[in-house]
C-alpha positions as CSV (number, residue, x, y, z in Angstrom):
1,M,101.3,119.4,85.6
2,T,101.6,117.0,88.5
3,Q,100.0,113.5,87.7
4,T,97.6,112.2,90.3
5,I,97.7,108.4,91.0
6,T,95.1,106.7,93.2
7,I,96.4,103.7,95.1
8,D,93.5,101.3,95.7
9,S,92.9,97.6,96.1
10,K,93.8,96.9,92.4
11,T,97.1,98.8,92.4
12,A,100.4,97.0,92.6
13,L,104.0,98.2,93.3
14,V,106.8,96.7,91.2
15,L,110.5,97.1,92.2
16,E,113.3,96.6,89.7
17,G,116.8,95.6,90.8
18,G,120.1,97.0,89.7
19,G,122.6,96.6,92.5
20,M,123.7,99.8,94.0
21,R,121.5,101.7,91.6
22,G,118.8,100.5,94.0
23,V,119.5,103.5,96.2
24,F,117.2,105.4,93.8
25,T,114.4,103.0,94.9
26,C,115.4,103.6,98.5
27,G,114.6,107.3,97.9
28,V,111.2,106.4,96.4
29,L,110.2,104.2,99.2
30,D,111.3,106.6,101.9
31,Y,109.1,109.2,100.2
32,F,106.2,106.7,100.2
33,M,106.8,106.0,103.9
34,D,106.9,109.6,104.8
35,N,103.6,110.1,103.2
36,N,101.9,106.8,104.5
37,L,101.7,105.3,101.0
38,Y,101.4,101.6,100.9
39,F,100.3,99.2,98.2
40,P,98.2,96.1,98.8
41,Y,100.8,94.1,96.8
42,T,104.5,94.6,96.1
43,V,106.8,92.5,94.0
44,G,110.6,93.0,94.1
45,V,113.6,91.7,92.3
46,S,117.2,91.6,93.7
47,A,118.0,95.0,95.2
48,G,114.3,95.9,94.7
49,A,113.4,92.9,97.0
50,S,116.1,93.8,99.6
51,N,115.0,97.4,99.7
52,G,111.3,96.4,99.6
53,L,111.7,94.4,102.8
54,S,112.5,97.6,104.7
55,Y,109.3,99.2,103.2
56,M,107.2,96.2,104.3
57,S,108.5,96.5,107.9
58,H,107.9,100.3,107.8
59,Q,111.5,101.0,108.6
60,R,112.0,104.4,107.1
61,G,115.6,105.1,106.3
62,R,116.8,101.5,107.0
63,A,117.7,100.7,103.4
64,K,119.5,104.0,103.0
65,L,121.4,103.3,106.2
66,A,122.5,99.8,104.8
67,N,123.2,101.0,101.2
68,I,124.9,104.3,101.8
69,D,125.4,105.5,105.4
70,L,127.2,102.3,106.5
71,L,129.2,101.7,103.3
72,D,132.3,103.7,104.3
73,Q,132.4,102.1,107.7
74,Y,132.1,98.5,106.6
75,H,133.4,98.6,103.0
76,Y,131.3,95.6,102.1
77,I,131.8,95.8,98.3
78,G,135.0,94.5,96.8
79,W,136.7,91.7,94.9
80,K,138.5,90.7,98.1
81,Y,135.4,88.9,99.2
82,L,135.9,86.4,96.3
83,F,138.7,84.8,98.3
84,T,136.6,84.5,101.5
85,Q,133.0,84.2,100.3
86,R,133.3,83.6,96.6
87,N,131.3,86.8,96.3
88,I,131.8,90.5,95.4
89,M,130.0,91.6,98.5
90,D,130.2,90.7,102.2
91,Y,127.0,88.7,102.4
92,R,127.7,87.6,105.9
93,L,127.5,91.3,107.0
94,M,124.5,92.1,104.7
95,F,122.3,89.2,105.4
96,K,123.3,88.2,108.9
97,D,125.0,91.1,110.9
98,F,122.8,93.8,109.4
99,P,119.3,92.2,110.0
100,E,120.3,90.6,113.4
101,R,122.2,93.3,115.3
102,I,123.5,96.3,113.4
103,I,120.3,97.6,111.8
104,P,117.8,95.0,113.2
105,Y,114.9,94.0,111.0
106,R,111.4,94.3,112.4
107,Y,110.2,90.8,111.5
108,D,107.1,91.2,113.8
109,V,106.0,94.4,111.9
110,Y,106.5,92.6,108.6
111,A,104.5,89.5,109.9
112,D,101.7,91.7,110.9
113,N,101.6,93.8,107.7
114,P,98.4,92.8,105.8
115,C,99.9,93.9,102.4
116,R,101.5,91.2,100.3
117,F,105.1,91.0,99.3
118,E,106.6,88.7,96.7
119,T,110.3,88.2,95.9
120,V,111.6,86.9,92.5
121,T,114.4,84.4,92.2
122,T,115.6,82.2,89.3
123,D,115.5,78.4,89.6
124,C,118.9,77.1,88.4
125,Q,117.5,73.8,87.5
126,T,114.6,75.0,85.3
127,G,115.8,78.4,84.3
128,Q,112.4,79.8,85.3
129,P,111.4,82.6,87.7
130,V,110.1,81.6,91.2
131,Y,107.9,83.9,93.3
132,W,108.2,83.6,97.0
133,E,105.9,84.9,99.6
134,E,107.1,84.5,103.3
135,K,106.4,86.5,106.4
136,H,106.8,84.4,109.4
137,D,110.1,82.5,109.1
138,P,113.0,84.8,109.6
139,V,115.6,82.4,108.3
140,R,113.6,81.7,105.1
141,I,112.9,85.4,104.5
142,I,116.6,86.0,104.4
143,D,117.3,83.0,102.3
144,I,114.9,84.2,99.8
145,V,116.1,87.8,99.5
146,K,119.7,86.6,99.5
147,A,119.0,84.3,96.6
148,S,117.1,87.1,94.7
149,C,120.3,89.3,95.1
150,S,122.8,86.6,94.1
151,L,124.2,87.7,90.7
152,P,125.4,85.1,88.2
153,F,129.2,84.8,87.9
154,A,129.7,87.3,90.8
155,C,127.9,85.4,93.6
156,P,127.7,81.8,94.6
157,I,124.5,79.8,94.1
158,A,122.1,80.3,97.0
159,Y,119.5,77.9,98.3
160,V,115.9,78.2,99.3
161,D,114.3,75.1,100.7
162,G,117.3,73.1,99.3
163,R,116.6,74.4,95.8
164,P,119.5,76.2,93.9
165,M,118.6,79.8,93.1
166,L,120.1,83.0,91.6
167,D,119.2,86.6,90.9
168,G,115.5,86.9,89.9
169,G,116.5,89.5,87.4
170,I,117.8,86.8,85.1
171,T,114.4,85.6,84.2
172,D,111.9,88.4,85.3
173,S,113.7,91.7,85.7
174,I,110.6,93.9,85.9
175,P,107.7,91.7,87.1
176,F,104.7,93.7,86.2
177,E,103.2,90.8,84.3
178,R,103.3,88.9,87.6
179,A,101.3,91.7,89.2
180,F,98.7,91.4,86.5
181,Q,98.5,87.7,86.9
182,Q,97.8,88.2,90.6
183,G,94.6,90.2,89.7
184,Y,96.0,93.7,90.0
185,E,94.8,96.1,87.2
186,K,97.5,98.9,87.3
187,V,101.0,99.1,88.4
188,V,103.5,101.5,89.7
189,V,106.9,100.6,88.6
190,V,110.1,101.9,90.0
191,L,113.1,101.5,87.5
192,T,116.7,102.3,88.1
193,R,117.5,103.3,84.5
194,N,116.6,106.3,82.4
195,V,113.9,106.3,79.8
196,G,115.1,104.8,76.5
197,Y,117.7,102.5,78.0
198,R,118.1,99.1,76.4
199,K,120.5,96.2,77.1
200,S,122.7,94.6,74.5
201,E,121.1,91.5,73.1
202,K,124.4,89.9,72.4
203,K,124.4,86.5,74.1
204,P,127.3,86.3,76.6
205,Y,129.9,83.6,76.4
206,I,129.6,81.2,79.3
207,P,132.6,78.9,79.8
208,G,131.6,75.2,79.8
209,F,132.7,74.6,83.5
210,L,130.4,77.4,84.7
211,Y,126.9,76.1,85.7
212,R,127.6,72.9,83.8
213,K,124.8,71.2,85.9
214,Y,122.3,73.8,85.0
215,P,121.9,74.1,81.2
216,Q,118.5,75.8,81.5
217,L,120.0,78.6,83.7
218,K,122.7,79.1,81.1
219,E,120.1,79.6,78.4
220,A,118.2,82.0,80.6
221,I,121.4,84.1,81.2
222,R,122.0,84.2,77.4
223,A,118.5,85.4,76.8
224,R,118.4,88.0,79.5
225,G,119.1,91.0,77.3
226,A,116.3,90.3,74.9
227,M,113.9,89.5,77.8
228,Y,114.6,92.8,79.5
229,N,114.2,94.8,76.4
230,R,111.0,93.1,75.6
231,Q,109.7,93.9,79.1
232,L,110.7,97.6,78.7
233,D,108.8,97.7,75.3
234,Q,105.7,96.3,77.0
235,L,106.0,98.6,80.0
236,E,106.3,101.7,77.7
237,E,103.1,100.6,75.9
238,L,101.4,100.1,79.3
239,E,102.4,103.7,80.1
240,R,100.7,105.0,76.9
241,Q,97.5,103.0,77.8
242,G,97.5,104.5,81.3
243,K,97.9,101.0,83.0
244,A,101.3,101.7,84.3
245,I,103.0,104.6,86.1
246,V,106.8,104.5,85.9
247,I,109.0,106.2,88.4
248,R,112.6,106.4,86.8
249,P,115.7,108.5,87.0
250,V,115.6,111.7,84.9
251,N,119.3,112.8,85.2
252,P,122.0,110.7,83.3
253,I,123.0,107.7,85.5
254,Q,126.2,108.2,87.4
255,V,125.8,105.2,89.7
256,G,127.2,101.7,88.7
257,R,125.9,98.3,89.8
258,I,128.7,98.0,92.4
259,E,129.2,101.8,93.0
260,K,131.2,102.7,96.1
261,N,131.2,106.6,95.8
262,V,128.9,107.7,98.7
263,K,128.4,111.2,97.2
264,K,127.0,109.7,94.0
265,L,124.8,107.3,95.9
266,C,123.5,110.1,98.1
267,D,122.6,112.2,95.1
268,F,120.9,109.2,93.4
269,Y,118.9,108.5,96.6
270,A,117.8,112.2,96.7
271,E,116.8,111.9,93.0
272,G,114.6,108.9,93.8
273,Y,112.9,110.9,96.6
274,Q,112.3,113.9,94.3
275,C,111.0,111.8,91.4
276,A,108.4,110.1,93.6
277,K,107.5,113.5,95.0
278,S,106.7,114.8,91.5
279,F,103.7,112.5,91.4
280,H,100.6,113.1,93.4
281,F,99.6,109.9,95.2
282,L,96.2,109.4,96.9
283,C,95.3,106.3,99.0
284,N,91.7,105.1,98.3
285,D,91.1,102.5,101.1
């Protein structure tokens, strides 16, 4: 039986990250755009924030183009970028060439969109999440989403307004609590892992020379597994209470965080589209 979900002024959309697993989210968001389904408030983390930006500018297919269709042409994932950008991805291509000329971002449409959009980053100095809302400054918009996507260890520290930032998933991987704090009463959450998934809670070893200026960040990284599992426990309880609708993969995950197999990515995108389609959404303006 298809579940019916009404999107009204008290309904929020929450987008998890997950690197290239975010193509599942691309499929979900393209289904939403195909059916003119928009939420008054969306909050995204890492890849969820990056893909969410194209949703906010109503650019159907743009996130798929960036994540899948152009991957073979530009080969922007690889350890070779560690030597040129201290990164595992070509961030110059992704956050400059893509939005400026290859698949231009519609900043004007985003600025005129009455719906709210927040992006989560982690403050390296405090080890706490920061929630950014910017619609009018293109440079700042890109700075924020780039910071949210900057994975610890694999990417250099990014800066927003001069503040050192990293991946928002370190401190708030699934920011449904943020949505409730903003006054929304129910959430639609897009996850990029199967039901029942949990992270290892073993605290990773961090060499002393890494992030030595940021002890609070190191503590947040060590606590991430426990934080993430706690959020999943809370989210599953909200599902049982009817306060959360979760769209998540059904089939066993075949896509890794830095996946480069285009066939796997296409299949996962299609699964996201079909999973969203399995719900019956109604907009109550």
